[in-house]
N, C-alpha and C positions, 0 to 999 in steps of 0.2 A: 451562495445565498440563493435560496429558493423563493421565488415570488409566485404566489398563486396566479393562475391564469386570469381570473376576473380582475384582480388588482393590477396585473400587468396591462390588461386592455384599458383599464381606467387611466393608468398613468400615460399610456400611449395616446389615448384620446385627448387628455388634458394637455400634454406637451405639444401635440399636433395643433391644437386650437391656439395655444399660447404663442407658438413660433410661426404660425401662419402657413405651415407646411401641409395643410390639409389638401386632400384631393381637390383639384379645381372643380368648382360647381359648373354644371352644364348651364349655359345661358338660358334664362327663362324664355319660353316660347313667346315671341313677340306677338301681341295681339294685332290683328289687321287694323290698318288705319280706318277710322270711322268713315262709313260711306257718305259721300256728299249727298246732301238733301236734294231730292228730285225737285226740279223747278216746277212750280205750279203750272198746270196746263189748263187751257180754256177749252171746254167741250161744248158748252151751251151758250146760246146768246142770252141777253138779259131777260127777254120775255120768257124763254124756256126756264130759266132759273127761277123767275118769279112764280110761274105756274107750277113748277115741279117741287119747289121747296118752300118759298115764302108764303104763297097763298094758302096751301093746305095747312101749314103749321100755324099761321095766324088765325085760321078758322077754328082751330082747336082752342086757342086762347079766347077768341070771341065767344065760343060755345060755353066755355067754363065761367063766363061772367054771369050767365043767366041760368045755367043748369048745373046742379051739383054733380061733378064727375063720378062721385061714389054711387050715384043712383042710376047711372047709365048701365044698362044690362050688357053683359058680355055677349058677343056674337055666338051663334051655335058652334062654329069652329073659329075661335079667336085668332088662331094662327093665319087664317085666310081673310080676316076682316080688313077691308080697305079703310075703315074708320079707326084711327088710333084710339079713340075713346072706348071703343067696344072690342078692341083687339087684345092680344096676349098681354101687352103692357099698357092696359087701359087705366081708366080713372085718373087720379091725380098724377100718377106716374107718367101718363101720356101727356098731360099738360106740362109737366116739368120737362119732358123730352122735347116737346115742341118748342117750348121757350128757349131751351138750349140750342136747338137747331136754328132758331131765328138769330140768336146771338152769334153763333158760329158762322152763319151764312153771311154775316157782315164782312167776314174775311173774303168770301167769294166775290163780293161786290167791288173789291179793291184790286183784283188781279189785272194787271195790264194786259191788253190784247182782247179783252172781252168786247163784243159788239152788241149794240142794241138790235132789236128785231128788224129794224130797217137797214142794218148794215153800218150805221155810224158807230164810231168808237164810244164806249161808255166813258163819260167825262171824269175819269178817276183823278185827273190833274186839277180839277176845279176845287177850290177851297170849300165851297158849299157842299160838294159831293162828300167830302170827308166828314163834314159836320152831320150830314144826313145819315151817313153810314154809322157814325158813332151813336146817333139817336136811335137807330135800329138796335144796335148792340145793347145800349142801355135799357131800351124797352124790353128786349128779350130777357135780360138779367132781372129786371123788375118783375116780369111775369114769372120767372123761375122762382124767385123768393116768395111771391104770392102763392104759387102752387105748392111750394114747400110748406107754407103755413096752413094750407087747405082752407083758406078764408075767402069766401066769395066776394066780400066787400073789397078786399085787397085785389082780387082778380078784376073787379069792375074798374078799379083805379088803374091797374096794369094794362087792361084792354084799352082804356082811354089813352094812355101813354103810347101804346102800340099804334092806335089810330092816328095820333098826332105825328108820330115818326113816319108812318107811311104817307100821310097827306103832305107833309113838308116836301118830300122828294117828288111825289106824284104831281103836286101843283107846279113844280118847277120843270120837271123833265118828262112827264107822261101826258098830262092833260093839255094837249095842244090843239089849236083850231084845225090843223091839217090831219089830225089823227096820227096813226102809226108813222106815216112818212115824215112827220115833223118832230118826233120824240127825240130825246137826248140832246136837245139843243139848248 
């Protein structure tokens, strides 16, 4: 009995599959285990963090409450502009980005090991610190939503929320009779 080559191969393949005699599969290359997340590192003291991230980004929010970001002229070379509102990602996008930077910076305020400008530890263990940090996060997200809406009345309200969030923490930890030496107490 002559079996065509194609039919023979088909029969062999089916019988191999049914009886489990197929060539052993090579084990799949195992993917490397996921890398452990790097532990957050503290590089700046609290004053540097405030001056480098929170202060400039909150100023963008405060500017947008009184000046329409769409009317701010782009800098002659936007990629070199130190002002986010006149830079490459200017206008309402700059306001959105600054609002998100403020919300995200709340995470930086909770990293253990950060020091105040006077060398004292940031009071991350204090219950009110967590509440103040959450207030900043909430204010940042409120400003983001207001910037998305491109509504200056909403920005005015968001800027007020931002002012309150900043003041709550500053009144407790920054504005001290002894100045910098007494902060974070």
